BATOR-791291 format. One record per residue (C-alpha): residue in three letters; x, y, z. Coordinates in steps of 0.25 Angstrom, whole numbers, plus 5000, padded with zeros to 4 digits. Example, Ala and Ser with C-alpha at 12.3 -4.5 7.8 and 13.67 -1.06 7.14 Angstrom:
REM BATOR-791291
ALA504949825031SER505549965029
***
This chain:
REM BATOR-791291
MET500050005000ARG500550134995PRO500750225006THR500050355006SER500850495006VAL500350605015PRO500450735007THR501350825013ALA500950965016ALA501551085008PRO502651155016PRO502051295022TRP503051375016LEU502651315002LEU501251345002MET501551495008LYS502651494996LYS501351474985ARG500451574991TRP501651664991LEU501651644976LEU500251654974GLY500251794981LEU501451834974VAL500751794959GLY499551884965THR500452004968LEU501051994955VAL499851984950VAL499352134957TYR500552184953LEU500552144940GLY499152214939LEU499652334946SER500852354937PHE499952344924TRP499052434930PHE500052544934GLY500852514920PHE501652384920ALA502852464914ASN502752574923VAL502852484936MET503952414929ARG504752534927SER504552584941LEU505052444947ALA506352434937ALA506552584943LEU506852534956PRO508252484957TRP508552344963TRP509052384976CYS507652454979TRP507152314979VAL508352264989VAL508152394998VAL506752385000ALA506852215003ALA507952265013LEU506952375019VAL505952255019ALA506852155026LEU507152255036GLY505852285041TYR505552135042VAL506752125050LEU506152235060LEU504752165059PHE505552025064GLN506252105075ARG504752145079TRP504451985078GLN505451955087PHE505152075097TYR503652025098LEU504051865101ARG504951935112GLN503752015117LEU502951865117GLY503951795126HIS504451705112PRO505651775109LEU506351695097ALA507751695092TRP507951785078ARG508251675070PRO507151575070SER506151695073GLY506551745060ARG506451625053ILE505051625057TYR504751775055THR505451765041ALA504551635037GLY503451725040LEU503551825030SER503151705021LEU501751755025VAL501951895024ALA501151905013ALA499751855023PRO498651955022GLY499052045034ARG500451955035SER499451855044GLY500151755039GLU501451775047ALA500751735059LEU501251605056ARG502451635062GLY501751585074LEU501551455072TRP503051435068LEU503451505081GLN502651395087ARG503251285080ARG504651325079HIS504751385093ALA503551335101ILE503251485103PRO501651485104MET500951525090GLN500251645096VAL501451715099GLY501851715083VAL500451755078GLY500351865090VAL501651915085THR501051925071LEU499751995075ALA500752095082GLU501552105070ARG500252145062VAL499752235072THR501052315072ASP501152305058LEU499852385057ALA500052475068GLY501452515061ALA500752535048LEU499752615053LEU500752705061LEU501652725049LEU500252745040ALA499952865050TRP501452925049GLY501352925034LEU499952995034GLY500053085044GLY499153135051ARG497953135040VAL497652995046LEU498252975059PRO496952995066ALA496452885058LEU497652795059LEU497752825075ALA496352765075ALA496552645068GLY497652625075GLY496952635087THR495852545084LEU496852435079ALA497652445093VAL496152455102GLY495852325094THR497152255096TRP497052285109LEU495552225110LEU495852105102THR497052065111HIS496352105125PRO496551985136ALA495152005139ALA494551985123LEU495551875122ARG494951795133ARG493551805130LEU494051735115GLU494851635123ALA493551595131PHE492751595119LEU493851465114ASP493451425126ARG492051415123LEU492251365108PRO491751215107ALA492551105108HIS492351045095ARG493651005087ARG493351115076TRP493551215085ARG494851175090GLY495751235079LEU495051365079SER494951375095ARG496451345095LEU496651455083LEU495851555091ARG496651515103GLU498051545096ALA497551685090LEU497051725104GLY498451695108ALA499051765098VAL498151895101SER498651895116ARG500151885110LEU499651995101ARG499252085114GLN500652055121LEU501152115108LEU500252235107GLN500852285120PRO501552445119TRP502952395117PRO502752285109LEU501852355100LEU502752485098VAL503852375093GLY503052315082THR502452435078ALA503652525078LEU504252405069ALA503252395062ALA503052535056LEU504652525055VAL504452425044TRP503352505038LEU504252625038ILE505352545032GLU504452495021ALA503852635018SER505352675016ALA505652585005LEU504352604999MET504752764998GLY506152734993LEU505552644982LEU504752764978GLN505852854978VAL506652774969LEU505552764959GLY505452934960ASP504052954967PRO504652964983LEU503652964994ALA503753015008LEU504052895017THR502652935025GLN501852905012ALA502752785009ALA502252735023VAL500852755020ILE501052675007ARG501752555014THR500852555026ALA499452585018MET500052475009ALA500152375019LEU498852405027GLY498052385013GLY498752255011VAL498352215026LEU496952255024SER496652185011PHE497052045017LEU497551995006PRO499051925005ALA500052035005GLY498952125004VAL499152124989GLY498552224979THR497952304990ALA499252344996GLU499952384983ALA498552464979THR498652534993ALA500152574991ILE500052594976GLY498752694980LEU499552764991ALA500752774983VAL500052834970ALA499252934981PHE500652984985GLY501153024971VAL501852884968ASP501852834953ARG500952704953SER502052614946ALA503052664957ALA501952634967LEU501752494961ALA503152474959VAL503652504974ILE502552434980LEU502952304972VAL504352324977LEU503952334991ARG503052214991VAL503852124985CYS504952164997THR503852165008VAL502952025003LEU503751954993LEU504951954999PRO504651925014THR503751825009ALA504851755000VAL505851765012GLY504851705022LEU504551595013LEU506051555009VAL506251555025LEU504851465027SER505351365017ARG506751345021LEU506251325037ARG505751175040ASP504651155049GLY504851105063GLY504351125078PRO504751205087GLY505851125096ASP506251045081GLY507651145079GLY507051175066ASP507251295059GLY505851305052VAL504551375055GLY503751295044ALA502351305048
***
């Protein structure tokens, strides 16, 4: 009797690579459509006018930003009582960049699972850190947007930031968490509810960790680092436009960069493709930038902030093998 073979599941990194390729195809379609709409020859002329070193400088600035964000990751782990050496922590953080194109960068929460498998750190720690990263990213973007727009929209942005702070405080309040835990205790002890109940309990644990990271000092450090990274990327955008002969003030570049990110997040699309570009190009044109130059610069920025980090993350993830926290391996397989 011939033994039956058990099909093996494809490695997670391979599945993510396929999704990344599909996302890349979709992005190329969007940019080709915009190029033909704005004039393909004009867009190509703007891209050709950028010296090769512009790509290197922008990629280096974006890499510097990720180094700063890695320091925020390390800082948050220490704040939660789970410090990790920079080398294994760096592997996990870099592998998480393979999910940077997920809507709202929510896929990076998978780092929590890798921390649990590799280092026996509760998964809710990694998920809580990811939630704190997204909150401080938003806070940093709102601060930079308020700085760029000045007093014209400052009251509205302060109101939005205050609403966000109050909502987050209420969501993470211990009394609210206790009520939610009591609700989970009342759920029927049926088998089909166990998975959902376990998932919700992990989510509550992550929210409680988030509350620890929203204390004044961690919140200040995380928001300051996020705002600095936004400012670095805005400087790269400003420099590219200056090379193309369409100079903008740093405040205007900051408005374009942060509004581009916020527009992409609100769309709930992978990497905010389409909406992020439309937001950035619309603002750039409103500031007096040529449409073809705006598209060329946004293309360079998107390649360096999304495609390259995703490719690096996939490369690291594909080179690491799976294993438990005590096996001595270096992998972070999902």
